[in-house]
C-alpha positions in Angstrom: 121.2 147.8 83.4 122.0 151.1 84.8 124.7 149.6 87.1 126.2 148.1 84.1 126.2 151.5 82.5 127.8 153.0 85.4 130.6 150.6 85.2 130.8 151.3 81.5 131.3 155.1 82.2 134.0 154.2 84.8 135.8 152.0 82.4 135.7 154.8 79.6 136.8 157.4 82.1 139.9 155.3 83.3 140.8 154.3 79.6 140.6 158.0 78.7 142.7 158.9 81.5 145.2 156.2 80.9 145.6 157.2 77.3 145.9 160.9 78.0 148.5 160.7 81.0 150.4 157.5 80.1 150.4 156.7 76.5 150.0 160.2 74.7 151.5 162.3 77.5 148.9 165.1 77.5 148.6 165.5 81.2 149.0 169.4 80.9 146.8 169.9 77.9 143.2 170.4 78.2 141.2 168.7 75.6 137.4 168.8 75.3 137.0 165.1 74.8 138.7 164.6 78.2 135.4 165.8 79.6 133.1 164.7 76.9 134.2 161.0 77.0 132.4 160.0 80.3 129.4 162.1 79.5 129.1 160.4 76.1 129.4 157.1 77.8 126.8 157.9 80.2 124.5 159.1 77.4 125.1 155.9 75.6 124.3 153.8 78.8 120.9 155.9 79.6 119.9 155.4 75.8 120.7 151.7 75.9 118.4 151.4 79.2 115.7 153.4 77.6 115.7 151.3 74.6 115.7 148.1 76.5 113.0 148.9 79.0 110.9 151.1 76.6 110.2 148.7 73.9 106.7 147.7 73.3 105.9 144.0 73.4 109.2 143.5 75.7 106.8 142.9 78.7 106.5 139.5 80.1 103.1 137.9 80.5 102.3 137.3 84.1 100.5 134.0 84.5 98.3 133.4 87.7 100.1 131.3 90.3 98.9 129.5 93.3 98.9 131.2 96.7 101.5 130.0 99.1 99.6 130.4 102.1 98.1 127.4 103.9 94.2 126.9 103.4 92.2 126.5 106.4 88.3 126.2 106.8 88.1 130.0 106.8 89.8 130.6 103.6 87.0 129.0 101.5 84.4 131.7 102.5 84.4 135.5 102.6 84.7 136.9 106.3 81.2 138.5 106.0 79.5 135.2 105.2 81.1 133.4 108.2 80.1 136.3 110.7 76.5 136.1 109.2 76.6 132.3 109.7 78.0 132.6 113.2 
């Protein structure tokens, strides 16, 4: 999600620079929004990430799964019980 936000900030920066330099010809004019546009896009990306990951009830329920390790005769008892028996 944050990587997508970083790409979003880069796209906003490139679009802003293209509009300022090529379309509107404002290369020598310092505008406040030229600096604020990438920061605003970053704030939007971070806010979207916080909203997506901070919602209550969005956590997935984990179900128990079977172990993938092979079972042997030692895996059915505790180590201490086997030591006492031996």
